[in-house]
N, C-alpha and C positions, 0 to 999 in steps of 0.2 A: 469314826469307830474306834471301838475301845480297844485298845490292845492287851494281851495279857501281859502279866510280867517277864515270862521268859522271850513273847514277841518282841516286846520291849527291850531287851536283853541281845537279841539278835539282831537287832536294827543298829543299839552302839555298838557292837561288836565286832560288827562285818570288816570293819578298815584297818580293826588294830594291832601293832605290831610291836614288840618288845627285843630287845637286845641282851645280852649282859655280856661285859667284857670278858673274857678268857683272863683269870688268874694272873697269869702271867706271859707276852706274846714275846717271850725271846728277848724284847730289847730290853723293856723297862713295868715298871708296876704301874699300871693306869690311876690317872687322879680320878678317871670313872669307873664308876660301878655298871654302869649300863643304862637305858634309856627307853619309856615308853611312848609309842605314839599313836595318835588316834585323829581321825578325823570324822566328821557329820555334815553333809553336803546338806546346803539350802537350795543353791540353784542346779539346773540338771542341765546339761553336765557341770559337776561341781567346777570352782574358777579356782579354790585352794590348792596348792600343793607342798610338798615337805622332801627335804632329803636328811641323809646321812650318810656319812661315810668315814672309815680312818686313811688318815695317810700313809702312804705303805715307804715312801722312800724320805717322808720329814717324820719327824713326829706328831702326835696330836691327831683331834677326833675333829669333825667340821658336823655341825648340825645347823638346819635350817626350816623357816617356812616362806611360801611366799604367797601371796595374796592376788590374784587376778583380778582384770577387770577388760570391761569389752569382750568377753571371751577367754576362755582358758589358756592359748595360745604361749602367749609372752611366758606366764607363767612356769607353763610347761618346760619351755624351752631353758628357763633359767634355770628351773629344777634342777637341769640333766647336765648343765653345762657350766653353772657360774665355780662348782668346787674345782672343776679340773683348773678353770682360771687363776683358783686362788693356790690351788696345790701346785702349781707350775711357778708362779710368783716365788712362792715360797723356798723354790727348790735349789741348791747350789750351783757353781758354773758348773761343776764337772760331770754330774748328774744330766745336766739340761745338754751338753755336747755327748754324753753317753747315747741319750734320747735320740738326739738328732743324727748319728753315725747311725744305729739301728735303722731308723727309719728309711734312711738314704741307702744303704746296702741290705732292704728287704730281712732284715734279721728281725724276730719275735721282741716287742718291747717289752721295758721294766713296767711291770703294773704300779699305776701312781697312787689309786685310789682301790678301798677295799668298801662299796656301797653295800649299804644294808636297807634292803627295801623291802616294803609288802608288794604281794603279785600283783597288787593293782596301779601301782607307780610304775608304770609303764618307760621306754625309749621309745622315740621315735626312730624305728630303723632305718628309714626314706633319708634322710637328715644326716645319717651320723658321719658320713662321707665330708661333705660340706661342712659340717662343727668340727670335724677334725682337720681338717685342712686350715683353718679362720686361726684355732690352736696351735698349731704348728707356726704359723706366722708368726704367732705372737711369742713364740716362745724362740724361734728365729730370733726376732728383734732383742729378744732380753741376752742371749748370747751375744751377739753384736756391741750392745749396749756394757757390756761385763765392765763393772766398775773393780771387781774383786772384794766386795763388800759384805758381807750376808745382809740379806734382807730382813729389815725390819718387819714383824709380823702386823703392825697398824698400816704399814706403807702398802704391803704387799695385798691387803684387804682391800683399800685404798684402789688401787692400781687393776687389781682384779676386775671388781664390780665399774668401774669407768671402760675400760677394754670391752669386759663384754658389752656392753649398753653399747659404745661404739661399732662393735661387731656385726650386732644387731640390724644396727642403723644404713651399716654399709652392706650388709647380705641383702638388702628391701631394696637398696638404690642400683647395685648391681643385676639384680634379679637371675635367673636360672633357665636354662634351656630346656629343662627337663619342666612341663606344666605344673605338676603338681607340687615341687618342691618351690617354683616360683609363687605359687599361691600361698604355701606355709610359711615363707621368711615373711612374705608382705604381709600375711595375718599376724605373726608375731611382733613385726613392726609395728603395725597400727595397732594392737591390743598393747594392756600395759600389765606391770607386777611391782609389790612392793617386795622387798625382803628382807628377811633379821635372821642374820647367821653367827653361830657364834664358835670360836676355832677354841679347844683348850688342850692344851698342853703341859701336864704336872701342873704346879699351881698359876699360869696364867690364862687366863679367862679374855679373849677378847671379843665383843661383841660390834657386827658390824652392821647397823640400821640403813635401810633405806626405803620411808614411807610410814607407815604408822600401824603392822605390827611389832609385837612388842616380847621383849626378855625380862626378868626379873629372876632374881634370887630369894629362896625360900635360906632364911635365916634361922637358929635353933638357940633362941636367947637363954641364957644360965638357969631362968627358972623353966625353964621346958617350951615357955610356949613360941608361936612363932612371928616372925616378922618379914616384910618384903622388902626389897631393894630394886630398886629401877635401874635396868642394865642399858635401858634405850629410851630416848625421847619420841613422842608423835612427829611428823614432819607435815601439820597440818594449819588449820588457820587458830586451833586452840592453843597453840606452841607462840607466842611473842616473837619470841630470836627468829623463827622460820619465816615469821610474815614481813620481818625486818627485811633479812637475809632477801628475800625475793624485791622486797622494793628498792632494796641497794644497787640489785641489778639492773633496773630498769630506769628510763630516765623519769624526771619528777613527773612531766605531762602524761603519765600513765598512773600516775598513785592511785586513782579510783576505782580506775577498772580494772585492776591485777587482780585481787581477791574481793570478789562480791558472793553474797550469802556463802559465805563461811568455805568459797571454792577457787580454785586456780581458774582466773580469766570467767567464773561464774561456771565452771563445768568439772572440776578433777578433784576428789577431797582430798588427795594426799596430794603434797607437794613435793616429793622425789618419788622417782618411779623408772623401773626399764622401760624400754619402748615408747610407747606413747608419742610417737614422730607426728603426730598433729599438734604437739605442743613445741617442738625441736625443731621442726627442719623450716626452712621458709617457704613460702605460700608458694614460688614458681616452684622449686624443688616437689613439694606435695602436687600441685598438678599435673607435673611430667611424669611423676611415678603412676600416679595413678591412669592417668591417659594411657601412658603405655601397658600397665599392666592386664592381668587378664581379665574378660569382662566381668566375673562375680565382683571384682572389685570394682569394677565403672560402675557398674548398678546398686554397689551399696552406700546407701546414702551416708553413712555416718563417716566413710573413709572421704568423701566429698566435700565433706562441711568443713569450712574453716572457724577455729573459733572468734566470736564478736573481739574488737580492738585486739586485734594481731598485729603487732609492728614492729616488735623488737625481738624476734625469737633467738634461742630459744628460753621457751620461758619454764622448762622443767629439766634436771639432773638426776643423774643414776648415783654421784655420788654420794656413798654414805658417811654416818656421823660412826666413828669408832668408838666407842669407853675400854679400857683395859682395867681388870680389878685382878687383885690378888687374893688368890683362892685363899681360907681361913677355916680353922677345922668347923667351927659355929655355920657354914656356908654347907648344906646339907642338898642343896639340888635347885637347877634353874628352869624354869618353865619359860619355853619361846610357844607364841600364841598369835594367831590371827586377830584380827580387832572382832570378829564374831566373839571371840572369849569376853575381850574386856569390853565390850557394851553389854553385857549381862552381868559381869561380877568385878567387884573390886577387888584388886591388887590384895589388899589383908588378909580377905577372905579366902582369895585361892591359896595363900602362903599356908593360912591354917588347914586348910581341906585336905592339901596334898601330904604337907607337914604330918595331921594326924595320920593319914591312909598308909605314909612309908613307915612311920614308928608304930603305927597300929596303937596308939595311946592318944585317947579323946582326953582333953581337958575337960573336963564337967562345966561349962559355963551356966550361971544361974540362967534358966530358961529367961529368955529378958522378948517381952510382950508389947513394947515400946508405949504409945499411948491406947492400947488397944483394951478395951472393957473385954477380958474374958472369963466365962462361966466353968465352973467346976468340971464341965462335959469336957469341954474344949481343952481345960489343962491335962487331963486324963487324957485326952486322946495327942497332947503334945508330948505326953512322957511318954507313952508307948509307942508315936513315932522315934523319937530317941532313941527306945531300946533296939527299935526295929532298923535305925541306921547303923547302930554301933553294927549288927549281924549282916547289913549289906556292904560293908566296907569288903568283906571277903568275898562277897560275889564278884567284887571287879579283882581280877588278876592287875589289871592296868590302871596304873596312877591316871592317864590321858582321860581313859573312858571313865573313871570314877569324878575325873573334872567335869566333862561332858554330862554326865548325869546330873550335876549338880546344875551345870550352866542353863539347862534346858528346862530342869524339875525342879527347882527351889520354889518356895511361896513366901509368901512375905515377911516368913518366920525363918527364913533362911534353913528349912528342912526339905528333903526331896517331897515332894506329894507325887505319889504315882498316878492320880487321875488325870494331874497336869501333864505330866510325861507322856501319859497316853497320847493326850490332845494335840500337844508340839509333835509327837512323832508321826501321828499318823495325818497330817494335814497335807493336801494334796501338793503336788510340786508349785503349779501357779500360786499357790496361796502361802509356801513355807518362808517366801523371799521376802513375804510383806511383815514377818514375823520375826525373822533371824538372819544371821547371816551364815555361809559358812563356816565352821568353827575346827580348825588344826593346831593341834595341839602338840610340843614335845614336853618330854619331863625327862631332865638330865639328874642321876643320882649320884653324888660325888662319895669320893674313899676319905672320909675324914682320917683315917689311922694315917693313908699315903699321905692325904696333903700336911698331916702334923708333923711326919717325920720330913718334910720337905723345910 
């Protein structure tokens, strides 16, 4: 189908969301100006999720992207639960006690998070009580463990990731009397999700990453040009350290079967993930849970299947790798995105496109035509397109949308080609996935004046 520019825009803008941080929130001036986010599905339903929230009892803002596989159940659960675990891990002992006392005496709870959500980012209401009880058990343990020390952000992030993954596994083993919930907790545990989460507090930026979504910092150099700084490493077969880590954790006899065709046990692309209990539980436990589980689970070939060469589980961890970065005035923005973006674009291009979009200043690079033989007519076309591109910046009110437009519509000259964009966006559901993955992007803009004042 041929889509008109306005049809293309309505598809691209369907899931966009923007949040501007209030100038002064009563506590402190934020180092974050605001953020733009957007999603473009390839799977039906989309398997990516995104989250953003302000921590109300501590300082700081949390933002994250989650890329699900084998369904969207795990990504959905992680997107609505992980930030609570992180927030609770960061709370001082007195606040934890206050919250516990309020629950104990049936009083209203202190709100922990202020969510910034698009109407499509739903919460599973049926599971909220179960999720709350697991979270409460966690903060009760934190109260009992109180060492009197303030929690280090890095430690809080690692503990929160590991604890949530542990709870997902436990809930599936225990099951639930309510058959809907019973099936839900099992679907969450048997599907999987990566997570890339940023915590920004003043000039302290922490990125916790599990899997192959990515965080990238956009830096403006003195000459006005843009460069990209990686704030996460992919946990997959392309990362030698990650392959080494997996090999270290298992006997030498398994060395050949651990990573096959660039996948964990020949099956899984990310080497770290939430859920995916098929790569974590013993064979006995898997059989027991599937056999006693609801019929839908028992009839599902995927859940019954045991990975080949499965001798010494767990093969997979949800433990994140945490990178800390002290923000500088030249650090202008942060991009968090699932691998759907990075498969189509180089980080250097991402930095330039977002940087130029946010400043409205386009460094007119000489038109690069590589080894192509270009006729005068084509050259004229490229120049006209360049002029149109500058005006197209203003049709996107959202940096994430602008980036998706490029990711899906760029031609070999690095310019957005409307015809290509139209073709890619009109692919039927069953074909779209063959050409690209779900794309989810959050672009966080920093306040250089505030950062400079630190």
